[in-house]
N, C-alpha and C positions, 0 to 999 in steps of 0.2 A: 488500584488504578493510578497511572502516572499523573503527574502535574499537581498532586496535592502538596506534598512536602518534597518537591523535586530537587534532586541533585543534578540531573541532566536537563539541558534545555530541550525544547521540542526538536530542534534540528539535530542535536546530539543523539537523541533517542532514535530518530529515524536512521541516522548514520550507523548507530550501534546495531540496530536490527539488520541493516544492509550488510555490514561487515561480518556479523555473526553468521548470517545465512551464507554469504559468499565464501566464507573461509571453511565451511563444512565440506569434507570430502565424501561425496555420495558413493564413491566407488569402493570404499572400504576404510580400514583404519579404525578410528574411534566411532563409537555409536553416537547418535545425535544427543542422547542424554549426557554422555561423557564430554562431548564437545561443548555443549552449553554450560556444563558445570565448570569446565576449564576456562572458558571465555568470561563467564560471569564472575568468577572469583577475582579475576584481575581488574574488574570494572569498578570504578568508584561510583556506584549507584545504590539507591536505597532498595529495600526488598520489593516494594511495589513496582519499581522500574525493572528490576530483574525478572519479576514474574511476568510483566508485560512483554519484555523482550523474548522470554522463553515461549510464551503463548503465541507471539507473532511468528517466530521461527518454526515452531511446531505446526502452526496453521499453514504457513507457506509451504512446508514440506508435505503436509497432508493434501493440499490442493495444488501441488506443483504442476500437474498436467492441465488443470483448469486455468491457472494463471499463465502458463506457457501458451495455451491456446489463445487467451485474450491478448497477450502481448504480440503474438504473431499477427493477428488482425490489426492491432494498434500500430505496429511498425509498418505494416503494409499500407495503411491509410495515412500514415504520418512520416513517411520515410525522409521527407525533406526537412523536417523540423525536430524529430526525436532521434537522439543519439543512442545507438545500441549499448554504449558504455554506461548508460543510465538504466539499464534493464532491471537491475536489482532494486533500485529506488522505485521505479514504476511498479515492480512486483510487490514491494512492501505496501505502497499506498493503495494499490488495487486490492490487495488482500484485506486491508483495513476497511476500505469502502464497501467491498462486496460481502464480507462476512462478519465484520465487527462494528460497523457504523452505528447500529442501534445501541449496542452496549457502550461504545466509546462516547457517543453523543456527537452531534454535528459541531458543537463549539470546540470540542477537543480535536476533532478531525481537522477543523479549519486551522487551529493552531499549528498542527503538524504541516499542513499545506503551506501556510504562510511562512514557515521556517525554510521552505525550499526556494530554489530559483523560480522566479515568477513565470518565466516562459515555459519551463518544464511542467510546472503545476497546471498552468492554463491549458497546455496541449493535452495533458492527461484528463483533466476535468471535461474538456470539450468532447472527448471520445467516450470516457467512462460513463458520463451521465447523459448520453445521447440515446434516447429510446429507440430510434431507428437502427443504430449500430448494434445495440444490445439484442434487439429482436430479429434483425435480418442478417447480421454478420456473425455474431458470437453464438447465437442460439444453436445452430446446427452442429457446430464443433463441440459445444458443451454437452449436448445431448448424446453425442457419440462417446463421450468420456464418462459421464455420470448419469444417474437416473434423473428423472424429471424433477424430483423433489429438490435436489441440490441446485439445479438450474433455476427452478422457481424461487427458491430461497434467495439466491444471489440477485436475480433480476428484480424480484419484489422489493428487496432492500434498496437497490439502486433507484428503481423507478419511483419509489415513494419519497425519494429525496431530490427529485428533479428540480424543484423550485429553489433549493438552497444553493446549487452551484453558481447560478448567475449572481447571487449576492456575494458569495465567496470570491468569485472572479473579480468583482468590483473591489473588494477588500484587498485581494492579492495585488491587483494593479496599483491601488493607492499606496500600499506598503512599498511596492517596487519604485514608484515615483518618488516617495519620501526618502528612500535609501539612496537614490541617485542624486538627490539635492545636497 
């Protein structure tokens, strides 16, 4: 698990996941395994961080349609405040929240969030941990893509964490105010 004997900061870890995923050519060329091996060899990270990055990229690839469906709704409801250029960042954070939060722990996820631009993190948190959006907007799209078990697993993980985002939002705002001073 990252953050133990870390070589990369939380922000660098998220950016590396973004860059590694975004640079993969899904239309052909290298396999995902070869791509990851090539990218991670050049990276100055410890083995735990390399494993984390690989798992995130594999997971984002496995749940690509699920995450794309979520992001479609997210951008539809946040078109005035969320930039499409940040789609891979939102994809990484959404994957971690929906599928890895229990394993990662809220504390580590919060560290990753706090390493991001406060406005971007707050917009995502406001949508991602909104029970109404999850059950009324995302549910139908997700059920068309995956069986009920995948949908239930993701929404269960997110809805059981609904009380934490308000605390994290306060922390993110506090970090943002301190950084501006």
